[in-house]
C-alpha positions as CSV (number, residue, x, y, z in Angstrom):
1,M,133.2,114.0,76.5
2,T,135.5,111.0,76.9
3,Y,134.3,107.4,76.3
4,D,134.2,106.6,80.0
5,E,132.3,109.9,80.8
6,R,129.7,108.9,78.1
7,L,129.2,105.5,79.9
8,T,128.5,107.3,83.1
9,Q,125.8,109.5,81.7
10,I,123.5,106.5,81.9
11,V,121.5,106.6,85.2
12,P,118.3,104.9,86.5
13,H,114.8,106.1,86.0
14,E,113.1,107.1,89.3
15,R,110.9,103.9,89.2
16,Q,114.1,101.7,88.6
17,F,115.8,103.5,91.6
18,R,112.9,102.7,93.9
19,F,112.7,99.1,92.6
20,Q,116.4,98.4,93.3
21,Q,116.0,99.7,96.9
22,L,113.4,96.8,97.5
23,E,116.2,94.4,97.0
24,F,114.3,91.2,98.0
25,Y,110.8,90.2,97.2
26,A,108.5,87.1,96.7
27,F,107.0,85.3,93.8
28,I,103.8,83.2,94.4
29,H,103.0,80.5,91.9
30,F,99.5,79.3,92.5
31,T,96.9,78.0,90.0
32,V,95.2,74.8,88.8
33,N,98.7,73.3,88.4
34,T,98.8,73.2,92.2
35,F,95.9,70.7,92.1
36,T,97.1,68.7,89.1
37,D,100.7,68.2,90.3
38,R,102.1,69.8,87.1
39,E,104.4,72.7,86.3
40,W,102.7,73.7,83.1
41,G,99.0,73.3,82.5
42,D,97.6,72.8,79.0
43,G,94.4,75.0,79.4
44,S,92.0,72.0,79.5
45,E,91.8,71.8,83.3
46,S,88.4,72.2,84.9
47,P,87.9,75.1,87.2
48,L,86.1,72.6,89.5
49,I,89.5,71.3,90.7
50,F,90.4,74.7,92.2
51,N,89.3,74.8,95.9
52,P,91.9,76.0,98.4
53,E,89.7,75.7,101.4
54,K,92.2,77.4,103.9
55,L,93.4,80.0,101.6
56,D,95.0,82.8,103.6
57,P,97.2,85.4,101.7
58,E,97.9,87.0,105.1
59,Q,99.8,83.9,106.0
60,W,101.8,84.3,102.8
61,V,102.5,88.0,103.4
62,K,103.6,87.5,107.1
63,A,105.9,84.6,106.0
64,V,107.6,86.6,103.3
65,K,107.9,89.7,105.5
66,S,109.6,87.4,108.1
67,A,112.3,86.8,105.6
68,G,112.9,90.5,105.1
69,M,111.2,90.8,101.7
70,R,109.5,94.0,100.7
71,G,107.3,93.0,97.8
72,L,105.2,90.1,96.5
73,I,104.3,89.2,92.9
74,L,101.4,86.9,92.3
75,T,101.0,84.7,89.3
76,C,97.5,86.0,88.5
77,K,97.5,83.8,85.3
78,H,99.9,81.2,84.2
79,H,100.2,79.5,80.7
80,D,97.0,77.4,81.5
81,G,95.0,80.6,81.2
82,F,93.2,80.0,84.6
83,C,92.6,83.5,86.2
84,L,92.8,83.9,89.9
85,W,90.4,86.9,89.7
86,P,86.9,86.9,88.1
87,S,87.9,88.3,84.7
88,Q,85.2,89.5,82.4
89,Y,87.1,88.2,79.4
90,T,86.9,84.4,80.0
91,R,85.0,81.9,82.0
92,H,88.2,80.1,83.0
93,T,88.5,81.8,86.3
94,V,87.9,81.5,90.1
95,A,84.2,82.5,89.4
96,A,83.7,79.0,87.8
97,S,85.4,77.2,90.8
98,P,83.8,75.8,94.0
99,W,86.1,78.0,96.1
100,K,83.9,80.4,98.0
101,N,81.0,79.3,95.8
102,G,82.5,81.2,92.8
103,Q,82.5,84.5,94.7
104,G,86.2,84.7,95.6
105,D,89.1,86.7,94.2
106,V,92.6,85.6,95.1
107,V,94.1,88.7,93.6
108,K,92.1,91.0,95.8
109,E,92.7,89.1,98.9
110,T,96.5,89.1,98.2
111,A,96.6,92.7,97.3
112,D,94.7,93.6,100.5
113,A,97.0,91.5,102.6
114,C,100.0,93.2,101.1
115,R,98.7,96.7,101.8
116,K,97.7,95.6,105.4
117,H,101.2,94.6,106.2
118,G,103.2,97.1,104.3
119,I,104.3,94.9,101.4
120,K,104.3,96.1,97.8
121,F,102.1,94.2,95.4
122,G,102.9,93.1,91.9
123,V,101.3,91.0,89.2
124,Y,102.5,88.3,86.7
125,L,100.3,87.6,83.7
126,S,101.5,85.0,81.2
127,P,101.2,86.2,77.6
128,W,100.7,82.6,76.5
129,D,97.2,81.5,77.2
130,R,96.6,77.8,76.4
131,N,92.9,78.0,77.1
132,S,91.9,81.0,74.9
133,S,90.6,80.3,71.4
134,L,91.8,83.7,70.4
135,Y,95.5,82.9,70.8
136,G,97.2,83.1,67.5
137,Q,94.7,85.5,66.0
138,G,96.9,88.6,66.2
139,K,95.2,91.7,67.3
140,A,92.1,89.9,68.6
141,Y,94.3,88.2,71.1
142,D,96.2,91.3,71.9
143,D,92.8,93.0,72.7
144,F,91.9,90.1,75.0
145,F,95.3,90.1,76.7
146,V,95.3,94.0,77.2
147,G,91.8,93.7,78.6
148,Q,92.8,91.2,81.2
149,F,95.9,93.1,82.5
150,T,93.9,96.4,82.4
151,E,91.5,94.7,84.9
152,L,94.6,93.9,87.1
153,L,96.0,97.4,86.8
154,T,92.8,99.3,87.6
155,G,91.1,97.0,90.2
156,Y,93.8,96.3,92.8
157,G,95.4,99.5,93.9
158,E,99.1,100.5,93.3
159,I,101.2,97.9,91.4
160,F,105.0,98.0,91.9
161,S,105.8,95.3,89.2
162,V,104.2,93.9,86.1
163,W,106.2,90.7,85.4
164,F,106.2,89.3,81.9
165,D,108.0,86.2,80.6
166,G,108.3,85.5,76.9
167,A,106.4,82.2,76.9
168,C,105.1,81.6,73.4
169,G,103.7,78.4,72.0
170,E,101.3,77.4,69.3
171,G,97.6,78.3,69.4
172,P,94.7,76.4,67.8
173,N,95.8,74.8,64.4
174,G,99.4,75.7,65.0
175,K,98.9,79.3,64.8
176,K,101.6,81.7,66.2
177,Q,101.0,84.8,68.3
178,Y,103.4,87.6,68.0
179,Y,102.9,89.8,71.1
180,D,102.4,93.5,70.6
181,W,104.9,94.5,73.4
182,E,105.0,98.2,72.7
183,R,101.2,98.4,73.0
184,Y,101.3,96.4,76.3
185,Y,104.0,98.8,77.7
186,G,102.0,101.8,76.7
187,V,98.9,100.7,78.6
188,I,101.0,99.9,81.7
189,R,102.7,103.3,81.6
190,E,99.3,105.0,81.3
191,L,97.6,103.0,84.1
192,Q,100.5,102.4,86.5
193,P,103.3,104.8,85.6
194,N,105.3,103.9,88.7
195,A,105.3,100.1,88.1
196,C,108.4,98.5,86.7
197,I,108.0,96.2,83.7
198,S,110.2,93.2,84.4
199,V,112.0,90.5,82.3
200,C,110.1,91.0,79.0
201,G,110.1,94.7,79.6
202,P,112.1,97.8,79.5
203,D,112.9,98.3,83.3
204,I,114.3,95.2,84.9
205,R,116.1,92.3,83.1
206,W,116.4,88.6,83.6
207,C,119.8,87.4,85.0
208,G,119.8,84.6,82.5
209,N,119.0,81.5,84.6
210,E,116.5,80.3,87.1
211,A,118.9,78.5,89.4
212,G,120.0,81.5,91.5
213,H,123.4,81.7,89.8
214,T,124.9,85.1,89.5
215,R,127.7,86.9,87.5
216,V,131.1,87.8,88.9
217,A,130.4,91.3,87.5
218,E,126.8,92.5,87.1
219,W,126.5,95.7,85.2
220,S,123.4,97.9,85.1
221,V,124.6,99.9,82.1
222,V,124.2,97.6,79.0
223,P,123.5,97.8,75.3
224,E,120.0,98.9,74.4
225,R,119.8,95.7,72.4
226,A,119.7,93.8,75.7
227,R,116.2,95.2,76.4
228,D,114.8,93.1,73.6
229,S,116.8,90.0,74.3
230,E,113.9,87.9,75.6
231,I,111.5,89.3,73.0
232,V,114.0,88.6,70.2
233,S,114.7,85.1,71.6
234,E,110.9,84.3,71.4
235,K,110.5,85.7,68.0
236,S,113.7,84.3,66.4
237,Q,112.6,80.8,67.1
238,H,110.2,81.1,64.2
239,C,111.5,84.0,62.2
240,D,113.7,83.9,59.2
241,D,114.8,87.5,59.5
242,A,118.6,87.4,60.0
243,E,118.8,91.1,60.9
244,F,116.3,90.6,63.6
245,R,118.1,87.6,65.1
246,Q,121.4,89.6,64.9
247,R,119.9,92.1,67.3
248,K,119.8,89.5,70.1
249,V,121.9,90.0,73.2
250,D,121.8,86.7,75.1
251,A,120.8,87.2,78.7
252,R,123.0,84.2,79.6
253,D,126.2,85.9,78.5
254,S,128.8,86.2,81.2
255,D,129.7,89.8,80.3
256,L,126.9,92.3,79.4
257,G,128.5,95.6,80.4
258,S,132.3,95.8,80.5
259,R,134.1,98.5,78.5
260,A,135.1,95.8,75.9
261,V,131.4,94.9,75.4
262,L,130.1,98.5,75.2
263,E,132.9,100.1,73.1
264,N,131.1,99.5,69.8
265,E,127.5,100.2,71.1
266,D,125.9,103.5,70.1
267,K,122.9,103.1,72.4
268,L,123.2,102.4,76.1
269,I,120.5,102.0,78.8
270,W,120.2,101.4,82.6
271,Y,118.8,97.9,82.8
272,P,119.5,96.3,86.2
273,A,119.2,92.5,86.7
274,E,116.8,90.4,88.7
275,V,117.8,86.9,90.0
276,N,114.8,84.7,90.1
277,T,114.6,81.2,91.5
278,S,112.4,79.0,93.7
279,I,112.6,77.9,97.3
280,R,112.0,74.4,95.9
281,P,113.0,72.5,92.7
282,G,109.6,73.4,91.1
283,W,107.7,76.6,90.8
284,F,104.5,75.2,91.9
285,W,103.8,73.0,95.0
286,H,104.4,69.3,94.8
287,A,104.0,67.1,97.9
288,S,107.1,65.1,96.7
289,E,109.2,68.3,97.2
290,D,108.2,69.0,100.8
291,D,111.6,67.7,101.9
292,K,113.5,69.5,99.2
293,V,113.2,73.1,100.4
294,R,116.5,74.9,99.8
295,S,118.9,75.0,102.9
296,L,119.5,78.2,104.8
297,E,123.2,78.2,103.6
298,E,122.1,78.0,100.0
299,L,119.6,80.9,100.3
300,V,122.1,83.0,102.1
301,H,124.6,82.3,99.4
302,I,122.1,83.4,96.7
303,Y,121.1,86.5,98.7
304,N,124.7,87.6,99.2
305,N,125.4,87.2,95.5
306,S,122.2,88.7,94.1
307,V,121.2,91.6,96.5
308,G,124.9,91.8,97.4
309,G,126.0,91.6,93.8
310,N,124.1,94.5,92.1
311,A,120.9,92.6,91.3
312,T,117.5,92.1,93.0
313,F,116.4,88.8,94.4
314,L,112.9,87.3,93.6
315,L,112.3,84.1,95.5
316,N,109.3,82.0,94.7
317,I,107.3,80.2,97.4
318,P,104.4,78.0,96.2
319,P,101.2,77.6,98.3
320,T,99.9,74.1,98.8
321,R,96.4,72.8,97.8
322,N,94.9,74.1,101.0
323,G,96.1,77.7,100.1
324,L,98.8,78.0,102.7
325,F,102.6,77.8,102.7
326,H,103.9,74.5,103.8
327,E,105.5,74.6,107.3
328,N,108.9,73.7,105.9
329,D,108.9,76.8,103.6
330,T,107.6,79.2,106.4
331,M,110.3,77.8,108.8
332,R,113.1,78.4,106.3
333,L,111.8,81.9,105.5
334,A,111.9,82.9,109.1
335,E,115.4,81.4,109.5
336,L,116.6,83.4,106.5
337,G,115.2,86.6,107.8
338,E,116.7,86.1,111.2
339,Y,120.1,85.4,109.6
340,I,120.0,88.5,107.5
341,R,118.9,90.7,110.4
342,N,121.8,89.4,112.5
343,M,124.3,89.8,109.6
344,F,123.6,93.6,109.6
345,R,122.7,94.1,113.2
346,V,126.0,95.8,114.4
347,N,127.8,98.3,112.2
348,L,131.3,98.5,113.5
349,L,132.0,101.6,111.5
350,E,130.1,103.6,114.2
351,D,133.2,103.2,116.5
352,A,135.9,103.5,113.8
353,V,138.0,106.4,112.7
354,L,137.6,106.8,108.9
355,S,140.3,108.3,106.5
356,C,140.8,108.5,102.8
357,D,143.5,109.7,100.4
358,S,141.1,112.1,98.7
359,G,137.6,113.6,99.3
360,D,135.3,113.4,102.4
361,I,134.7,109.7,103.3
362,E,132.5,110.8,106.3
363,A,129.7,111.4,103.7
364,A,129.4,107.6,103.2
365,R,128.6,106.8,106.8
366,A,124.8,107.3,106.4
367,D,122.9,104.8,104.2
368,D,121.2,107.4,102.0
369,Y,121.9,109.5,98.9
370,S,121.7,113.0,100.3
371,E,125.5,113.0,100.6
372,Y,128.1,110.7,99.1
373,Y,131.8,110.2,98.9
374,I,133.7,111.2,95.8
375,P,137.5,111.8,95.4
376,S,139.0,114.9,93.8
377,K,138.3,115.6,90.1
378,G,140.1,113.4,87.7
379,R,140.9,110.5,90.2
380,T,139.7,107.1,89.3
381,T,141.2,105.3,92.3
382,A,140.6,105.7,95.9
383,E,142.0,104.4,99.3
384,I,139.8,104.3,102.4
385,V,140.9,103.1,105.9
386,A,138.9,102.2,108.9
387,K,140.7,102.0,112.2
388,W,139.5,100.8,115.7
389,N,141.2,101.2,119.1
390,S,141.2,97.4,119.6
391,P,140.7,94.4,117.2
392,V,137.1,93.7,116.1
393,N,135.5,90.7,114.5
394,I,134.3,91.5,111.0
395,G,131.6,89.3,109.2
396,C,131.0,91.4,106.1
397,I,131.4,94.7,104.4
398,V,128.7,96.6,102.5
399,L,129.6,99.0,99.7
400,K,127.0,101.1,97.8
401,E,127.8,103.3,94.9
402,N,125.6,106.4,94.3
403,I,123.8,104.9,91.3
404,L,122.1,108.3,90.6
405,C,125.6,109.1,89.3
406,S,125.6,105.9,87.3
407,Q,127.7,102.8,87.9
408,R,131.5,103.6,87.9
409,V,133.7,101.2,89.9
410,E,135.2,98.3,87.9
411,S,137.5,96.7,90.5
412,F,138.4,97.0,94.2
413,T,140.3,95.1,96.9
414,V,139.8,94.8,100.7
415,E,142.9,94.5,103.0
416,A,143.1,93.7,106.7
417,E,146.0,94.5,109.0
418,L,147.2,91.1,110.1
419,D,150.5,90.7,112.2
420,G,151.2,94.5,111.7
421,E,150.8,94.5,107.9
422,F,148.0,94.9,105.4
423,A,147.2,91.7,103.6
424,E,144.6,91.4,100.8
425,I,141.6,89.3,101.9
426,Y,139.2,90.1,99.1
427,R,139.3,91.0,95.5
428,G,136.1,92.3,93.8
429,T,134.9,93.6,90.4
430,V,131.9,95.9,90.2
431,I,130.0,97.5,93.2
432,G,126.8,99.1,91.7
433,Y,123.8,99.4,93.9
434,K,125.1,97.2,96.6
435,R,128.1,94.8,97.0
436,I,128.2,92.5,100.1
437,V,131.8,91.4,100.9
438,P,131.7,88.2,103.0
439,L,134.8,88.0,105.3
440,E,134.0,85.1,107.6
441,N,135.0,86.6,111.0
442,I,138.2,88.4,110.1
443,V,139.8,89.8,113.4
444,T,141.7,93.1,112.8
445,S,142.0,96.7,114.0
446,R,142.4,98.2,110.6
447,I,140.6,97.6,107.2
448,R,141.8,99.2,103.9
449,I,139.6,99.4,100.9
450,R,141.2,100.2,97.6
451,I,139.1,101.2,94.6
452,T,141.6,100.2,91.9
453,D,139.7,101.1,88.7
454,S,136.7,103.3,87.9
455,R,135.2,104.7,84.7
456,T,135.5,108.2,86.2
457,E,135.6,109.5,89.8
458,P,134.2,106.6,92.0
459,T,131.4,107.3,94.3
460,L,130.2,105.6,97.6
461,A,126.7,106.4,99.0
462,F,127.3,104.0,101.8
463,L,130.0,102.0,103.6
464,G,129.1,99.6,106.4
465,I,131.5,97.1,108.2
466,Y,129.4,94.6,110.2
467,Q,130.3,92.5,113.2
468,G,130.9,88.8,112.6
469,R,128.6,86.1,113.9
470,E,129.5,84.5,117.2
471,E,130.4,80.8,116.8
């Protein structure tokens, strides 16, 4: 087996494959911080301040669905330790709040709203609990933490994502808590085997920033060491073990999966990236940020470079103190959804004649994985031409590899016939699950896509060429 063939033996697990197909989903940051105007609570907040009198998770779900999102992850407990469900492991919960006279359960209402409207439901649970006296006591705290997320994994139906960050601070008297990650993962696999464990977990990795920035080339096949990058980062802050620190792969590195990076790696894994950012400057609601909601243009840019750059897109929307999304946020979500729907409304390929220099390109017309394009054995390049009887206005092109056959393509170009000759209008790197090529209303009667380098025979599960927006 050649080196490149070995690279392409790495494929997604079924749960990772399903997760990548969600593409775009929501984060909901909501806790006592919403009422204290802070980003991080310290655990001393009184539950009496939590009283979202108009709480309506259905409003959240309808708003995120209007944006084209397919899932929602709720911050069931942030670093302050306040639980949005009546946990039996602490008194620091909604049960001690005046909201619904202590009889409410934000997690249940949100999970129910998601199911009602066809949205996947996921949970975030901070491993750092600044309210718990057990934090820093090793197994005693691990037992407490496992007990809490067991409640979440057994009481609220199917969970599509368990989202962990590596937040780790000092407990009482400066004690450190080293999280038993393998134990946590084992419990999740037992109770919710279809759930992906994200960021500090083995299924989905952090892109390396919270600003919505993306890589030029995002690889899903990366060193196995990358799986522990967040865990190692947390532990190495207070660990003298040089060998342990050496294992670290920095999630911020610009290149995690090129041949040059992987050539000395013995163990490789499928570990796709997630781009997570907030619709506002902060993760929690602040009245001072009501006029600072990201513009439509900025959100479209992030969408095109995350969903359209071989990553998934997790966008946070924070409810206000009354328990509703602010009107500025809901308006922007609706605008974003309408923009995305219009961007992919008309597939011009339906009226085009397709040809290629090897293989059956017709297999790439349908957006599924039952059939796919692949050139003849041994070819690592391909040339595909789409032709129309008269000029068409092209807004973007979508390319999707068959990732069930791994990620193969390393570079490609797009050319348009202009003044009777082909001219290069786009040069790209990887494709992966999905690549969106923005073309800004190119008018032409022929498009040529050239895959110029691939680790082995390239694949295309789908090719779409979409009509440009009317000015």
